[in-house]
PDB file as gemmi writes it, atoms N, CA and C in Angstrom:
CRYST1    1.000    1.000    1.000  90.00  90.00  90.00 P 1                      
ATOM      1  N   THR A   1      47.600  81.316   5.896  1.00  0.00           N  
ATOM      2  CA  THR A   1      48.024  80.725   7.235  1.00  0.00           C  
ATOM      3  C   THR A   1      49.200  81.158   7.406  1.00  0.00           C  
ATOM      4  N   ALA A   2      49.718  80.507   8.312  1.00  0.00           N  
ATOM      5  CA  ALA A   2      51.152  80.523   8.863  1.00  0.00           C  
ATOM      6  C   ALA A   2      52.078  81.171   7.725  1.00  0.00           C  
ATOM      7  N   ASN A   3      51.698  79.804   7.082  1.00  0.00           N  
ATOM      8  CA  ASN A   3      52.714  79.344   5.788  1.00  0.00           C  
ATOM      9  C   ASN A   3      52.615  81.083   5.065  1.00  0.00           C  
ATOM     10  N   LYS A   4      51.033  81.336   4.114  1.00  0.00           N  
ATOM     11  CA  LYS A   4      51.349  82.044   3.581  1.00  0.00           C  
ATOM     12  C   LYS A   4      51.626  83.145   3.775  1.00  0.00           C  
ATOM     13  N   ILE A   5      51.446  83.853   4.438  1.00  0.00           N  
ATOM     14  CA  ILE A   5      52.060  85.339   5.457  1.00  0.00           C  
ATOM     15  C   ILE A   5      53.389  85.217   5.548  1.00  0.00           C  
ATOM     16  N   ILE A   6      53.934  84.538   5.827  1.00  0.00           N  
ATOM     17  CA  ILE A   6      55.194  84.273   6.196  1.00  0.00           C  
ATOM     18  C   ILE A   6      55.920  84.254   4.793  1.00  0.00           C  
ATOM     19  N   ASN A   7      54.921  83.645   3.704  1.00  0.00           N  
ATOM     20  CA  ASN A   7      55.981  83.476   2.575  1.00  0.00           C  
ATOM     21  C   ASN A   7      55.733  84.530   1.712  1.00  0.00           C  
ATOM     22  N   ASP A   8      54.569  85.422   1.876  1.00  0.00           N  
ATOM     23  CA  ASP A   8      54.167  86.567   1.533  1.00  0.00           C  
ATOM     24  C   ASP A   8      55.372  87.753   1.740  1.00  0.00           C  
ATOM     25  N   PHE A   9      55.604  87.671   3.304  1.00  0.00           N  
ATOM     26  CA  PHE A   9      56.727  88.939   3.615  1.00  0.00           C  
ATOM     27  C   PHE A   9      57.793  89.058   3.056  1.00  0.00           C  
ATOM     28  N   SER A  10      58.160  87.174   3.565  1.00  0.00           N  
ATOM     29  CA  SER A  10      59.724  86.865   3.175  1.00  0.00           C  
ATOM     30  C   SER A  10      60.202  87.109   1.487  1.00  0.00           C  
ATOM     31  N   SER A  11      59.195  86.925   0.425  1.00  0.00           N  
ATOM     32  CA  SER A  11      59.407  87.254  -0.964  1.00  0.00           C  
ATOM     33  C   SER A  11      59.103  88.684  -1.400  1.00  0.00           C  
ATOM     34  N   ASP A  12      58.296  89.296  -1.105  1.00  0.00           N  
ATOM     35  CA  ASP A  12      57.620  91.094  -1.479  1.00  0.00           C  
ATOM     36  C   ASP A  12      57.516  92.041   0.147  1.00  0.00           C  
ATOM     37  N   GLU A  13      57.986  92.058   1.042  1.00  0.00           N  
ATOM     38  CA  GLU A  13      57.786  92.848   1.882  1.00  0.00           C  
ATOM     39  C   GLU A  13      56.999  93.970   1.837  1.00  0.00           C  
ATOM     40  N   THR A  14      57.731  94.572   0.919  1.00  0.00           N  
ATOM     41  CA  THR A  14      56.707  95.942   1.004  1.00  0.00           C  
ATOM     42  C   THR A  14      55.434  95.954  -0.120  1.00  0.00           C  
ATOM     43  N   ALA A  15      55.279  94.345  -1.024  1.00  0.00           N  
ATOM     44  CA  ALA A  15      53.724  94.087  -1.246  1.00  0.00           C  
ATOM     45  C   ALA A  15      52.624  93.841   0.207  1.00  0.00           C  
ATOM     46  N   ALA A  16      53.426  93.067   0.874  1.00  0.00           N  
ATOM     47  CA  ALA A  16      52.925  91.773   1.807  1.00  0.00           C  
ATOM     48  C   ALA A  16      52.648  93.205   3.339  1.00  0.00           C  
ATOM     49  N   ASN A  17      53.191  93.829   3.046  1.00  0.00           N  
ATOM     50  CA  ASN A  17      52.990  95.271   3.974  1.00  0.00           C  
ATOM     51  C   ASN A  17      51.646  95.891   3.557  1.00  0.00           C  
ATOM     52  N   LYS A  18      51.770  96.154   2.569  1.00  0.00           N  
ATOM     53  CA  LYS A  18      50.204  97.081   1.511  1.00  0.00           C  
ATOM     54  C   LYS A  18      49.267  96.334   2.280  1.00  0.00           C  
ATOM     55  N   VAL A  19      49.288  94.942   1.812  1.00  0.00           N  
ATOM     56  CA  VAL A  19      47.984  93.563   2.392  1.00  0.00           C  
ATOM     57  C   VAL A  19      47.763  93.839   3.414  1.00  0.00           C  
ATOM     58  N   TYR A  20      49.250  93.368   4.422  1.00  0.00           N  
ATOM     59  CA  TYR A  20      48.672  93.030   6.014  1.00  0.00           C  
ATOM     60  C   TYR A  20      49.195  94.128   7.048  1.00  0.00           C  
ATOM     61  N   LEU A  21      49.618  95.219   6.564  1.00  0.00           N  
ATOM     62  CA  LEU A  21      50.342  95.958   7.926  1.00  0.00           C  
ATOM     63  C   LEU A  21      48.610  96.750   8.457  1.00  0.00           C  
ATOM     64  N   ASP A  22      49.124  96.819   9.780  1.00  0.00           N  
ATOM     65  CA  ASP A  22      48.023  97.461  10.278  1.00  0.00           C  
ATOM     66  C   ASP A  22      46.168  96.825  10.346  1.00  0.00           C  
ATOM     67  N   LYS A  23      46.325  95.994   9.623  1.00  0.00           N  
ATOM     68  CA  LYS A  23      44.878  95.393   9.486  1.00  0.00           C  
ATOM     69  C   LYS A  23      44.502  94.231   9.790  1.00  0.00           C  
ATOM     70  N   ILE A  24      43.588  93.784  10.757  1.00  0.00           N  
ATOM     71  CA  ILE A  24      42.747  92.587  11.843  1.00  0.00           C  
ATOM     72  C   ILE A  24      42.776  91.597  10.818  1.00  0.00           C  
ATOM     73  N   ILE A  25      43.986  90.679  10.703  1.00  0.00           N  
ATOM     74  CA  ILE A  25      43.773  89.551   9.785  1.00  0.00           C  
ATOM     75  C   ILE A  25      43.506  87.983  10.886  1.00  0.00           C  
ATOM     76  N   GLU A  26      42.641  86.719  10.124  1.00  0.00           N  
ATOM     77  CA  GLU A  26      42.992  85.521  11.095  1.00  0.00           C  
ATOM     78  C   GLU A  26      43.772  84.590  10.570  1.00  0.00           C  
ATOM     79  N   ILE A  27      44.329  84.046  10.923  1.00  0.00           N  
ATOM     80  CA  ILE A  27      45.399  83.475  10.357  1.00  0.00           C  
ATOM     81  C   ILE A  27      45.084  81.938  11.667  1.00  0.00           C  
ATOM     82  N   SER A  28      46.024  80.681  10.608  1.00  0.00           N  
ATOM     83  CA  SER A  28      45.669  79.763  11.542  1.00  0.00           C  
ATOM     84  C   SER A  28      46.962  78.693  11.182  1.00  0.00           C  
ATOM     85  N   GLY A  29      47.070  78.438  12.061  1.00  0.00           N  
ATOM     86  CA  GLY A  29      49.163  77.116  11.530  1.00  0.00           C  
ATOM     87  C   GLY A  29      48.536  76.247  13.257  1.00  0.00           C  
ATOM     88  N   THR A  30      50.102  76.111  13.425  1.00  0.00           N  
ATOM     89  CA  THR A  30      50.627  74.848  14.339  1.00  0.00           C  
ATOM     90  C   THR A  30      51.685  75.559  15.195  1.00  0.00           C  
ATOM     91  N   VAL A  31      51.216  75.731  16.706  1.00  0.00           N  
ATOM     92  CA  VAL A  31      51.098  75.634  18.062  1.00  0.00           C  
ATOM     93  C   VAL A  31      53.078  75.658  17.715  1.00  0.00           C  
ATOM     94  N   SER A  32      54.267  76.250  17.949  1.00  0.00           N  
ATOM     95  CA  SER A  32      54.894  75.745  18.111  1.00  0.00           C  
ATOM     96  C   SER A  32      55.936  76.086  19.279  1.00  0.00           C  
ATOM     97  N   GLU A  33      55.381  76.954  19.993  1.00  0.00           N  
ATOM     98  CA  GLU A  33      55.812  77.516  20.883  1.00  0.00           C  
ATOM     99  C   GLU A  33      54.918  78.315  22.003  1.00  0.00           C  
ATOM    100  N   LEU A  34      54.574  78.243  23.113  1.00  0.00           N  
ATOM    101  CA  LEU A  34      53.726  79.163  24.026  1.00  0.00           C  
ATOM    102  C   LEU A  34      54.265  79.620  25.234  1.00  0.00           C  
ATOM    103  N   ASN A  35      54.011  80.663  25.105  1.00  0.00           N  
ATOM    104  CA  ASN A  35      55.262  81.468  26.194  1.00  0.00           C  
ATOM    105  C   ASN A  35      54.563  82.585  26.882  1.00  0.00           C  
ATOM    106  N   ILE A  36      54.855  82.780  28.291  1.00  0.00           N  
ATOM    107  CA  ILE A  36      54.234  84.219  28.632  1.00  0.00           C  
ATOM    108  C   ILE A  36      55.365  85.248  29.322  1.00  0.00           C  
ATOM    109  N   GLU A  37      54.984  86.213  28.944  1.00  0.00           N  
ATOM    110  CA  GLU A  37      56.145  87.291  29.139  1.00  0.00           C  
ATOM    111  C   GLU A  37      55.060  88.165  29.582  1.00  0.00           C  
ATOM    112  N   LYS A  38      56.448  88.638  30.670  1.00  0.00           N  
ATOM    113  CA  LYS A  38      55.310  89.884  31.446  1.00  0.00           C  
ATOM    114  C   LYS A  38      54.202  90.345  31.440  1.00  0.00           C  
ATOM    115  N   GLU A  39      53.703  88.801  31.635  1.00  0.00           N  
ATOM    116  CA  GLU A  39      52.117  88.808  31.818  1.00  0.00           C  
ATOM    117  C   GLU A  39      50.923  88.676  30.871  1.00  0.00           C  
ATOM    118  N   LYS A  40      51.651  88.308  29.728  1.00  0.00           N  
ATOM    119  CA  LYS A  40      51.124  88.765  27.944  1.00  0.00           C  
ATOM    120  C   LYS A  40      51.936  87.182  27.415  1.00  0.00           C  
ATOM    121  N   GLY A  41      50.341  86.562  26.872  1.00  0.00           N  
ATOM    122  CA  GLY A  41      50.882  84.940  26.588  1.00  0.00           C  
ATOM    123  C   GLY A  41      51.339  85.896  24.594  1.00  0.00           C  
ATOM    124  N   ILE A  42      52.130  84.648  24.373  1.00  0.00           N  
ATOM    125  CA  ILE A  42      52.714  84.434  22.981  1.00  0.00           C  
ATOM    126  C   ILE A  42      52.737  82.798  22.589  1.00  0.00           C  
ATOM    127  N   ILE A  43      52.508  83.062  21.486  1.00  0.00           N  
ATOM    128  CA  ILE A  43      51.723  81.826  20.873  1.00  0.00           C  
ATOM    129  C   ILE A  43      52.957  82.063  19.412  1.00  0.00           C  
ATOM    130  N   THR A  44      53.882  81.142  19.025  1.00  0.00           N  
ATOM    131  CA  THR A  44      54.452  80.990  17.619  1.00  0.00           C  
ATOM    132  C   THR A  44      53.942  79.709  16.980  1.00  0.00           C  
ATOM    133  N   LEU A  45      53.902  80.371  16.147  1.00  0.00           N  
ATOM    134  CA  LEU A  45      53.167  79.701  14.685  1.00  0.00           C  
ATOM    135  C   LEU A  45      54.011  79.089  14.087  1.00  0.00           C  
ATOM    136  N   LYS A  46      54.169  77.612  13.922  1.00  0.00           N  
ATOM    137  CA  LYS A  46      55.295  77.307  13.182  1.00  0.00           C  
ATOM    138  C   LYS A  46      54.981  77.430  11.982  1.00  0.00           C  
ATOM    139  N   THR A  47      56.559  77.579  10.577  1.00  0.00           N  
ATOM    140  CA  THR A  47      55.700  77.921   9.253  1.00  0.00           C  
ATOM    141  C   THR A  47      56.963  76.560   8.731  1.00  0.00           C  
ATOM    142  N   ASN A  48      56.774  76.850   7.042  1.00  0.00           N  
ATOM    143  CA  ASN A  48      57.645  76.225   6.191  1.00  0.00           C  
ATOM    144  C   ASN A  48      59.066  77.134   6.361  1.00  0.00           C  
ATOM    145  N   ASN A  49      59.350  78.195   6.942  1.00  0.00           N  
ATOM    146  CA  ASN A  49      60.565  79.145   6.652  1.00  0.00           C  
ATOM    147  C   ASN A  49      61.632  78.853   7.907  1.00  0.00           C  
ATOM    148  N   ASP A  50      62.765  78.152   7.089  1.00  0.00           N  
ATOM    149  CA  ASP A  50      63.548  78.090   8.985  1.00  0.00           C  
ATOM    150  C   ASP A  50      63.870  79.357   9.421  1.00  0.00           C  
ATOM    151  N   PHE A  51      63.819  80.185   9.130  1.00  0.00           N  
ATOM    152  CA  PHE A  51      64.115  81.452   9.210  1.00  0.00           C  
ATOM    153  C   PHE A  51      62.911  82.190  10.471  1.00  0.00           C  
ATOM    154  N   GLY A  52      61.705  82.377   9.689  1.00  0.00           N  
ATOM    155  CA  GLY A  52      61.085  83.309  10.929  1.00  0.00           C  
ATOM    156  C   GLY A  52      59.905  82.310  11.145  1.00  0.00           C  
ATOM    157  N   ASN A  53      58.872  82.820  11.617  1.00  0.00           N  
ATOM    158  CA  ASN A  53      57.735  82.291  12.117  1.00  0.00           C  
ATOM    159  C   ASN A  53      56.620  83.464  12.481  1.00  0.00           C  
ATOM    160  N   VAL A  54      55.883  82.680  12.775  1.00  0.00           N  
ATOM    161  CA  VAL A  54      54.266  83.959  13.123  1.00  0.00           C  
ATOM    162  C   VAL A  54      54.549  84.145  14.811  1.00  0.00           C  
ATOM    163  N   LEU A  55      54.760  85.257  14.966  1.00  0.00           N  
ATOM    164  CA  LEU A  55      54.278  85.580  16.849  1.00  0.00           C  
ATOM    165  C   LEU A  55      53.320  86.224  16.946  1.00  0.00           C  
ATOM    166  N   CYS A  56      52.261  85.410  18.011  1.00  0.00           N  
ATOM    167  CA  CYS A  56      51.375  86.323  18.591  1.00  0.00           C  
ATOM    168  C   CYS A  56      51.002  86.635  19.589  1.00  0.00           C  
ATOM    169  N   ASN A  57      51.700  88.011  20.321  1.00  0.00           N  
ATOM    170  CA  ASN A  57      51.018  87.953  21.083  1.00  0.00           C  
ATOM    171  C   ASN A  57      49.786  88.337  21.552  1.00  0.00           C  
ATOM    172  N   LEU A  58      49.252  87.821  22.308  1.00  0.00           N  
ATOM    173  CA  LEU A  58      47.384  87.387  23.202  1.00  0.00           C  
ATOM    174  C   LEU A  58      47.399  89.095  23.525  1.00  0.00           C  
ATOM    175  N   SER A  59      46.112  89.020  23.594  1.00  0.00           N  
ATOM    176  CA  SER A  59      45.441  90.238  24.516  1.00  0.00           C  
ATOM    177  C   SER A  59      45.629  89.551  26.273  1.00  0.00           C  
ATOM    178  N   LYS A  60      44.945  90.543  27.134  1.00  0.00           N  
ATOM    179  CA  LYS A  60      45.251  89.693  28.242  1.00  0.00           C  
ATOM    180  C   LYS A  60      43.604  88.595  28.500  1.00  0.00           C  
ATOM    181  N   ASP A  61      42.652  88.745  27.742  1.00  0.00           N  
ATOM    182  CA  ASP A  61      41.538  87.698  28.116  1.00  0.00           C  
ATOM    183  C   ASP A  61      42.294  86.320  27.497  1.00  0.00           C  
ATOM    184  N   ALA A  62      42.636  87.077  26.023  1.00  0.00           N  
ATOM    185  CA  ALA A  62      42.982  85.424  25.440  1.00  0.00           C  
ATOM    186  C   ALA A  62      44.125  84.635  26.537  1.00  0.00           C  
ATOM    187  N   THR A  63      45.263  85.479  27.396  1.00  0.00           N  
ATOM    188  CA  THR A  63      46.270  84.937  27.634  1.00  0.00           C  
ATOM    189  C   THR A  63      45.694  84.262  28.965  1.00  0.00           C  
ATOM    190  N   LYS A  64      44.449  84.415  29.303  1.00  0.00           N  
ATOM    191  CA  LYS A  64      44.293  83.228  30.037  1.00  0.00           C  
ATOM    192  C   LYS A  64      43.958  82.117  30.329  1.00  0.00           C  
ATOM    193  N   LYS A  65      43.116  82.161  28.277  1.00  0.00           N  
ATOM    194  CA  LYS A  65      43.341  80.623  28.104  1.00  0.00           C  
ATOM    195  C   LYS A  65      44.261  79.488  27.463  1.00  0.00           C  
ATOM    196  N   ILE A  66      45.780  80.403  27.203  1.00  0.00           N  
ATOM    197  CA  ILE A  66      46.935  79.987  26.973  1.00  0.00           C  
ATOM    198  C   ILE A  66      47.312  78.481  27.309  1.00  0.00           C  
ATOM    199  N   SER A  67      46.851  78.402  28.555  1.00  0.00           N  
ATOM    200  CA  SER A  67      46.808  76.368  29.487  1.00  0.00           C  
ATOM    201  C   SER A  67      45.852  75.746  28.826  1.00  0.00           C  
ATOM    202  N   SER A  68      45.179  76.151  28.047  1.00  0.00           N  
ATOM    203  CA  SER A  68      44.004  75.039  26.814  1.00  0.00           C  
ATOM    204  C   SER A  68      44.701  74.620  25.637  1.00  0.00           C  
ATOM    205  N   LEU A  69      46.352  75.381  25.682  1.00  0.00           N  
ATOM    206  CA  LEU A  69      46.474  74.948  23.970  1.00  0.00           C  
ATOM    207  C   LEU A  69      47.855  74.358  24.374  1.00  0.00           C  
ATOM    208  N   LYS A  70      48.235  73.724  23.303  1.00  0.00           N  
ATOM    209  CA  LYS A  70      49.468  72.294  23.347  1.00  0.00           C  
ATOM    210  C   LYS A  70      50.040  72.690  22.073  1.00  0.00           C  
ATOM    211  N   ILE A  71      51.071  71.973  22.211  1.00  0.00           N  
ATOM    212  CA  ILE A  71      52.585  72.776  21.083  1.00  0.00           C  
ATOM    213  C   ILE A  71      51.930  71.106  20.477  1.00  0.00           C  
ATOM    214  N   GLY A  72      52.168  72.198  19.202  1.00  0.00           N  
ATOM    215  CA  GLY A  72      51.356  71.028  17.821  1.00  0.00           C  
ATOM    216  C   GLY A  72      50.202  71.071  17.754  1.00  0.00           C  
ATOM    217  N   GLN A  73      49.358  71.688  18.310  1.00  0.00           N  
ATOM    218  CA  GLN A  73      47.482  71.881  18.170  1.00  0.00           C  
ATOM    219  C   GLN A  73      48.164  73.109  16.535  1.00  0.00           C  
ATOM    220  N   THR A  74      46.668  72.741  15.882  1.00  0.00           N  
ATOM    221  CA  THR A  74      46.411  73.983  14.929  1.00  0.00           C  
ATOM    222  C   THR A  74      45.208  74.665  16.120  1.00  0.00           C  
ATOM    223  N   VAL A  75      45.749  76.053  15.675  1.00  0.00           N  
ATOM    224  CA  VAL A  75      44.872  77.037  15.897  1.00  0.00           C  
ATOM    225  C   VAL A  75      44.477  78.190  15.145  1.00  0.00           C  
ATOM    226  N   ILE A  76      43.779  78.977  15.302  1.00  0.00           N  
ATOM    227  CA  ILE A  76      43.053  79.707  14.443  1.00  0.00           C  
ATOM    228  C   ILE A  76      43.067  81.458  15.329  1.00  0.00           C  
ATOM    229  N   LEU A  77      43.835  82.104  15.094  1.00  0.00           N  
ATOM    230  CA  LEU A  77      43.610  83.481  16.290  1.00  0.00           C  
ATOM    231  C   LEU A  77      43.502  84.925  14.825  1.00  0.00           C  
ATOM    232  N   LYS A  78      43.529  85.625  15.835  1.00  0.00           N  
ATOM    233  CA  LYS A  78      42.829  86.659  14.808  1.00  0.00           C  
ATOM    234  C   LYS A  78      43.506  87.743  15.780  1.00  0.00           C  
ATOM    235  N   GLY A  79      44.446  88.475  15.597  1.00  0.00           N  
ATOM    236  CA  GLY A  79      44.738  89.942  15.477  1.00  0.00           C  
ATOM    237  C   GLY A  79      45.395  91.324  14.398  1.00  0.00           C  
ATOM    238  N   VAL A  80      45.804  91.993  14.884  1.00  0.00           N  
ATOM    239  CA  VAL A  80      46.539  92.588  14.403  1.00  0.00           C  
ATOM    240  C   VAL A  80      48.079  92.542  13.644  1.00  0.00           C  
ATOM    241  N   CYS A  81      48.339  92.826  12.324  1.00  0.00           N  
ATOM    242  CA  CYS A  81      49.872  93.032  11.740  1.00  0.00           C  
ATOM    243  C   CYS A  81      49.981  94.382  12.472  1.00  0.00           C  
ATOM    244  N   THR A  82      51.550  94.092  12.443  1.00  0.00           N  
ATOM    245  CA  THR A  82      52.255  94.725  13.093  1.00  0.00           C  
ATOM    246  C   THR A  82      53.320  94.712  12.184  1.00  0.00           C  
ATOM    247  N   GLY A  83      54.171  93.848  11.362  1.00  0.00           N  
ATOM    248  CA  GLY A  83      55.295  93.811  10.613  1.00  0.00           C  
ATOM    249  C   GLY A  83      55.908  92.831  10.867  1.00  0.00           C  
ATOM    250  N   TYR A  84      56.833  92.626  10.069  1.00  0.00           N  
ATOM    251  CA  TYR A  84      57.871  91.599   9.774  1.00  0.00           C  
ATOM    252  C   TYR A  84      59.938  91.954  10.303  1.00  0.00           C  
ATOM    253  N   LEU A  85      59.889  91.006  10.826  1.00  0.00           N  
ATOM    254  CA  LEU A  85      61.117  91.389  11.241  1.00  0.00           C  
ATOM    255  C   LEU A  85      62.207  89.845  11.280  1.00  0.00           C  
ATOM    256  N   MET A  86      61.962  88.973  10.410  1.00  0.00           N  
ATOM    257  CA  MET A  86      62.800  88.004  10.684  1.00  0.00           C  
ATOM    258  C   MET A  86      61.399  87.045  10.694  1.00  0.00           C  
ATOM    259  N   ASP A  87      60.453  87.466  11.761  1.00  0.00           N  
ATOM    260  CA  ASP A  87      58.980  86.784  12.007  1.00  0.00           C  
ATOM    261  C   ASP A  87      58.229  87.569  11.996  1.00  0.00           C  
ATOM    262  N   VAL A  88      56.592  87.257  11.553  1.00  0.00           N  
ATOM    263  CA  VAL A  88      55.921  88.485  11.060  1.00  0.00           C  
ATOM    264  C   VAL A  88      55.342  87.763  12.418  1.00  0.00           C  
ATOM    265  N   ILE A  89      54.536  89.914  13.079  1.00  0.00           N  
ATOM    266  CA  ILE A  89      54.149  90.268  14.133  1.00  0.00           C  
ATOM    267  C   ILE A  89      53.056  90.223  14.255  1.00  0.00           C  
ATOM    268  N   LEU A  90      52.035  90.140  15.091  1.00  0.00           N  
ATOM    269  CA  LEU A  90      50.694  90.219  15.341  1.00  0.00           C  
ATOM    270  C   LEU A  90      50.077  90.549  16.755  1.00  0.00           C  
ATOM    271  N   VAL A  91      49.885  91.716  16.811  1.00  0.00           N  
ATOM    272  CA  VAL A  91      49.363  91.932  17.990  1.00  0.00           C  
ATOM    273  C   VAL A  91      47.542  91.890  18.446  1.00  0.00           C  
ATOM    274  N   LYS A  92      47.702  91.896  19.721  1.00  0.00           N  
ATOM    275  CA  LYS A  92      46.135  92.032  20.316  1.00  0.00           C  
ATOM    276  C   LYS A  92      45.212  90.597  20.010  1.00  0.00           C  
ATOM    277  N   CYS A  93      45.839  89.822  19.864  1.00  0.00           N  
ATOM    278  CA  CYS A  93      45.475  88.257  19.202  1.00  0.00           C  
ATOM    279  C   CYS A  93      44.814  87.558  20.373  1.00  0.00           C  
ATOM    280  N   GLU A  94      43.153  87.110  19.941  1.00  0.00           N  
ATOM    281  CA  GLU A  94      42.555  86.262  20.707  1.00  0.00           C  
ATOM    282  C   GLU A  94      42.021  84.449  19.721  1.00  0.00           C  
ATOM    283  N   ILE A  95      42.324  83.673  20.499  1.00  0.00           N  
ATOM    284  CA  ILE A  95      42.177  82.528  20.042  1.00  0.00           C  
ATOM    285  C   ILE A  95      40.268  82.408  19.634  1.00  0.00           C  
ATOM    286  N   LYS A  96      40.680  81.861  18.384  1.00  0.00           N  
ATOM    287  CA  LYS A  96      39.486  81.918  17.726  1.00  0.00           C  
ATOM    288  C   LYS A  96      39.008  80.397  17.801  1.00  0.00           C  
ATOM    289  N   ASN A  97      39.560  79.441  18.319  1.00  0.00           N  
ATOM    290  CA  ASN A  97      38.970  77.705  19.042  1.00  0.00           C  
ATOM    291  C   ASN A  97      39.398  77.123  19.806  1.00  0.00           C  
TER     292      ASN A  97                                                      
END                                                                             
């Protein structure tokens, strides 16, 4: 879940990097923001952490589907974890549900 990955990174970034970094992961969470920047969709998943979220940068195909999503909706995404800078970043994400 989005909460688990943000908690793992915020409590021990080194250990979390060993588990998640550069790996394809599937993550579920609640949509808090939907954006399109430079023709790429970005879904922000809400977490219990006041300072960090999970940012999912969508693939081109998934960006075409972003209009079907709504804020507050629960989604499952699959992508590559590229690390943690206040937010956990996933790239090349596909929408699974």
